[in-house]
Backbone as CSV, one residue per row, in Angstrom:
resi,resn,N_x,N_y,N_z,CA_x,CA_y,CA_z,C_x,C_y,C_z
1,MET,-35.148,-14.767,-12.005,-34.547,-14.296,-10.628,-34.550,-12.621,-10.987
2,LYS,-35.718,-12.451,-9.968,-35.761,-10.991,-9.563,-34.752,-9.969,-8.900
3,PHE,-34.296,-10.226,-9.072,-33.069,-9.620,-7.850,-31.509,-9.371,-8.567
4,THR,-31.751,-10.592,-9.786,-30.628,-10.849,-10.434,-29.220,-9.284,-10.105
5,LEU,-29.718,-8.109,-10.926,-28.840,-7.783,-10.562,-27.719,-6.378,-9.252
6,TRP,-29.422,-6.482,-8.265,-28.875,-5.344,-7.760,-28.766,-7.565,-6.793
7,ILE,-28.635,-7.656,-7.004,-26.924,-8.951,-6.320,-25.696,-8.592,-7.224
8,ALA,-25.623,-9.290,-8.361,-24.678,-8.325,-8.836,-24.571,-6.691,-8.577
9,LEU,-24.349,-5.762,-7.635,-24.123,-4.746,-7.770,-23.824,-4.682,-6.735
10,LEU,-24.402,-5.527,-5.631,-23.425,-6.053,-4.227,-22.489,-6.822,-4.495
11,PHE,-22.021,-7.365,-4.903,-20.844,-8.517,-5.182,-19.438,-7.070,-5.860
12,ALA,-20.675,-6.183,-7.357,-19.439,-5.370,-7.704,-19.625,-4.587,-6.797
13,MET,-20.002,-4.585,-5.451,-19.553,-3.542,-3.950,-18.535,-4.445,-3.378
14,ILE,-18.727,-5.436,-3.175,-18.114,-6.470,-2.032,-16.698,-6.586,-2.961
15,GLY,-17.161,-6.647,-3.938,-15.196,-6.981,-4.430,-14.090,-5.129,-5.108
16,GLY,-15.539,-4.379,-5.040,-14.422,-3.056,-5.157,-13.554,-2.565,-3.507
17,LEU,-14.473,-3.099,-2.809,-14.427,-2.715,-1.392,-13.146,-3.609,-0.917
18,PHE,-13.215,-5.543,-1.638,-12.489,-5.929,-1.484,-10.576,-5.369,-1.928
19,GLY,-11.407,-5.061,-3.255,-10.279,-4.391,-4.082,-9.120,-3.744,-4.101
20,TYR,-9.993,-2.473,-3.286,-9.509,-0.749,-2.375,-7.880,-1.576,-1.381
21,PHE,-9.610,-2.500,-0.278,-8.369,-2.577,0.916,-7.533,-3.606,1.002
22,PHE,-6.893,-4.268,-0.144,-7.205,-5.904,0.066,-5.151,-4.966,0.440
23,GLN,-4.950,-3.600,-0.278,-2.869,-3.735,-0.322,-2.441,-3.500,1.038
24,ASP,-3.588,-3.080,2.032,-4.069,-3.715,3.619,-3.553,-4.002,3.977
25,MET,-4.148,-5.470,3.773,-4.855,-6.463,4.514,-3.030,-7.626,4.039
26,PHE,-2.045,-6.933,4.086,-0.451,-7.537,3.807,0.500,-7.377,5.380
27,TYR,-0.325,-5.176,5.721,0.249,-5.954,7.301,-1.202,-6.368,8.323
28,TRP,-1.898,-6.913,8.358,-2.554,-7.350,8.620,-1.372,-8.683,9.787
29,THR,-0.558,-9.831,9.505,0.178,-10.444,9.872,1.493,-10.211,10.358
30,GLY,1.584,-8.813,10.114,3.460,-9.646,10.113,3.445,-9.477,8.598
31,HIS,4.238,-9.080,7.292,4.204,-8.749,6.212,3.464,-10.373,6.006
32,SER,3.124,-10.729,5.535,2.519,-11.542,5.829,1.300,-12.307,4.106
33,PHE,1.870,-13.095,2.611,1.108,-12.158,1.827,0.042,-13.427,1.758
34,LEU,0.026,-14.152,2.976,-1.515,-15.000,3.432,-3.306,-13.444,3.403
35,TRP,-2.588,-12.741,3.723,-4.562,-11.801,3.675,-4.026,-11.031,2.522
36,PHE,-2.873,-10.637,1.896,-2.867,-9.775,0.505,-3.495,-10.561,0.082
37,ASN,-3.159,-11.897,-0.816,-3.745,-13.399,-0.978,-5.887,-13.449,-1.727
38,ALA,-5.324,-13.575,-0.045,-7.588,-13.919,0.770,-7.365,-12.710,0.358
39,GLY,-7.316,-11.079,0.310,-7.729,-10.298,0.388,-7.972,-10.636,-2.036
40,ALA,-7.024,-10.259,-2.033,-6.808,-10.128,-3.908,-7.912,-11.550,-4.514
41,GLY,-8.687,-12.478,-3.845,-8.755,-13.556,-4.295,-9.761,-13.199,-4.262
42,PHE,-10.417,-12.970,-3.054,-11.955,-12.330,-3.217,-12.167,-11.394,-3.889
43,ALA,-11.577,-10.050,-3.743,-11.311,-8.816,-5.053,-11.577,-10.120,-5.881
44,VAL,-11.424,-10.235,-6.827,-11.637,-11.405,-7.891,-12.604,-11.979,-8.129
45,LEU,-12.650,-12.188,-6.967,-13.927,-14.068,-7.335,-16.211,-13.411,-7.353
46,PHE,-15.601,-12.115,-5.897,-16.875,-11.016,-5.876,-16.555,-10.431,-7.441
47,SER,-15.615,-9.409,-8.577,-16.193,-9.065,-9.510,-16.254,-10.593,-10.751
48,LEU,-16.155,-11.049,-10.578,-16.204,-11.836,-11.852,-17.223,-12.626,-10.498
49,ALA,-18.032,-12.982,-10.261,-19.617,-13.192,-10.434,-20.328,-12.036,-10.474
50,ALA,-19.610,-11.016,-10.312,-20.670,-9.249,-10.991,-21.131,-9.182,-11.947
51,ILE,-19.865,-9.892,-12.769,-19.614,-9.689,-14.088,-20.810,-10.784,-15.050
52,MET,-20.380,-12.505,-14.190,-20.892,-13.064,-14.825,-22.100,-13.402,-14.658
53,LEU,-23.285,-12.662,-13.448,-24.396,-12.671,-13.483,-25.173,-11.509,-14.518
54,VAL,-24.023,-10.200,-14.372,-25.092,-9.629,-15.303,-24.614,-10.484,-17.028
55,ILE,-23.377,-11.175,-18.021,-24.270,-11.558,-18.408,-25.496,-12.613,-18.290
56,PHE,-25.986,-12.798,-17.357,-27.042,-14.872,-17.035,-28.488,-13.464,-16.922
57,LYS,-27.399,-11.525,-16.779,-29.476,-11.130,-16.856,-29.679,-10.751,-18.636
58,HIS,-28.040,-10.727,-19.234,-28.116,-9.731,-19.819,-29.043,-10.326,-21.764
59,PHE,-29.015,-11.962,-20.896,-29.246,-13.511,-21.456,-30.932,-13.389,-21.810
60,LYS,-31.133,-12.904,-20.644,-33.005,-12.986,-20.036,-33.143,-11.879,-20.993
61,LYS,-34.459,-11.736,-21.409,-35.347,-10.759,-22.087,-36.528,-10.249,-20.738
62,GLY,-36.631,-9.561,-21.241,-37.590,-8.403,-20.647,-36.607,-7.113,-19.572
63,SER,-35.642,-6.917,-20.267,-34.419,-5.768,-19.193,-35.781,-4.394,-19.586
64,THR,-35.944,-3.524,-17.997,-35.607,-1.797,-18.188,-34.873,-1.061,-18.115
65,SER,-35.727,0.423,-17.764,-34.111,1.343,-17.834,-34.040,0.908,-17.042
66,GLN,-34.202,0.590,-16.032,-33.242,0.267,-14.073,-32.333,-0.498,-14.367
67,ASP,-32.900,-1.414,-15.559,-31.727,-2.969,-15.325,-30.147,-2.494,-16.097
68,ALA,-30.739,-1.093,-16.675,-29.560,-0.763,-18.187,-29.313,-0.195,-17.076
69,LEU,-29.433,0.935,-15.842,-28.504,1.796,-14.679,-28.602,1.472,-13.988
70,LEU,-28.278,0.228,-13.812,-27.451,-0.589,-12.809,-26.387,-0.857,-13.997
71,LEU,-26.532,-1.134,-14.832,-25.551,-2.327,-15.735,-24.398,-0.827,-15.951
72,VAL,-24.801,0.018,-16.416,-24.061,1.193,-15.876,-22.773,1.602,-15.086
73,ILE,-23.640,1.074,-14.088,-22.958,1.266,-12.596,-22.307,0.418,-12.487
74,ILE,-22.479,-1.516,-12.218,-21.702,-3.050,-12.372,-20.749,-3.413,-12.948
75,LEU,-20.701,-2.610,-14.392,-19.902,-3.230,-15.004,-18.145,-2.742,-14.875
76,PRO,-18.891,-1.284,-15.222,-16.972,-0.533,-14.706,-16.672,-0.212,-12.993
77,VAL,-17.615,-0.436,-12.434,-17.282,-0.587,-11.359,-16.001,-1.892,-11.552
78,ALA,-16.826,-3.721,-11.364,-16.723,-4.622,-11.324,-14.755,-4.735,-12.294
79,ILE,-15.059,-3.953,-13.955,-14.567,-4.580,-14.731,-12.686,-3.657,-14.017
80,ALA,-12.917,-2.579,-13.321,-12.045,-1.480,-13.141,-11.580,-1.806,-11.908
81,THR,-12.162,-2.980,-10.619,-11.902,-3.353,-9.664,-10.784,-4.944,-10.082
82,LEU,-11.222,-5.508,-10.918,-10.782,-6.653,-11.739,-9.199,-6.170,-12.040
83,PHE,-9.145,-5.015,-13.374,-7.463,-4.352,-13.572,-6.705,-4.012,-12.291
84,TRP,-7.860,-2.950,-11.635,-6.688,-1.953,-10.604,-6.040,-4.169,-9.471
85,THR,-6.621,-4.658,-9.315,-6.715,-6.160,-9.055,-5.114,-7.015,-9.237
86,ILE,-5.738,-7.270,-10.507,-4.118,-7.426,-10.948,-3.048,-6.582,-12.010
87,PHE,-3.186,-5.635,-11.466,-2.025,-4.690,-11.695,-2.072,-4.645,-10.445
88,VAL,-2.376,-4.205,-9.394,-1.334,-4.545,-8.175,-0.885,-5.521,-7.654
89,TYR,-1.865,-6.677,-8.150,-0.222,-7.632,-7.170,0.179,-8.334,-8.388
90,ALA,0.359,-8.129,-9.539,1.376,-8.352,-10.244,2.803,-7.127,-9.670
91,MET,2.562,-5.684,-9.454,3.839,-4.939,-9.260,4.341,-5.686,-7.751
92,TRP,3.183,-6.239,-6.709,3.499,-6.945,-5.434,4.474,-7.866,-5.320
93,GLN,4.242,-8.581,-6.528,4.727,-9.956,-6.678,6.130,-9.866,-7.603
94,GLY,6.441,-8.667,-8.150,7.342,-8.636,-9.108,8.479,-7.819,-8.490
């Protein structure tokens, strides 16, 4: 797969956007947790998909310096999104 890391970067950015905006989704339908939970779920789903694609690419041979640069961008964004989403979700539910 030639574009694995680019797809992972896209997933990490989508996950980051959902992780940033899912708190506002609570107010979309009059204080309903439906969109809050959907936004949190999408943030976690896309972040985990980005991490899995990075792991998949890591086990394949033939990495370049561009791959290393993308890894430095993708992993912190995806991991920070996971931690932030889990933290905020726990605070809202607690």
